[in-house]
C-alpha angles and dihedrals in degrees: 000000000000091000094052091050091052092049091050091045093052091048091052090049091051091051091050090058093059108096103179116035127193119177144164096274120306091195084090101244096176092228107123132160103190094172091053090053091055089048090052092050090052091048090051090049092050089050091051090050093050090047090053091051092048093047090049092050093047090047092051093049089048093054090048089055091046092051092050089053093236122140115273119257107241088202090066091053092049093049092046090053092048092051091047091051091047093048090052093046093053091047089053090050090056090050089049095052093047094045104036100031109030105024099041100033116020112031109072132168115226093307091139139349088293095055124115127251115253096256095050090043093053091045092052092048089052092049091048089050091051090053091051092050095046091048087052090049090051089054091051100048150016092237108133091200087076091054090053091048089049090053092049094048093047091048091048090047092050091049090050094043095054095039110117117246116243 
């Protein structure tokens, strides 16, 4: 129970940090395409992974130039900055989908007959939190292990989300 409370408290704190919020609807309009959201998350993850590869490649070519005492290629710096910006943007998009679509609109605890049982609810909250953390880690580094963990967490969340209730 203590662990569940801490998870929920952390999520509330994360939401309070968000100053400007843009979401699917929040009316609620009742028009949801959950499968599309998961496809978007996977597309964002693939883009992050490609960005990491490109940044690494550009960094390596930059160091080769540096070691040979040639002048640096400003195009490489420009491309590297663009890939870094792109990587961060896609990680933020994942955080946005999880926070503003799933956590605020789709995952509900026994509010009506369509609500989740407590165990599944807690599990899905924990998975969403993992996704948010790994997306943040992808923004902070070029470590591909975070991308792999992000993929696993997203796949596990999707499996849990579409699992029929008993």
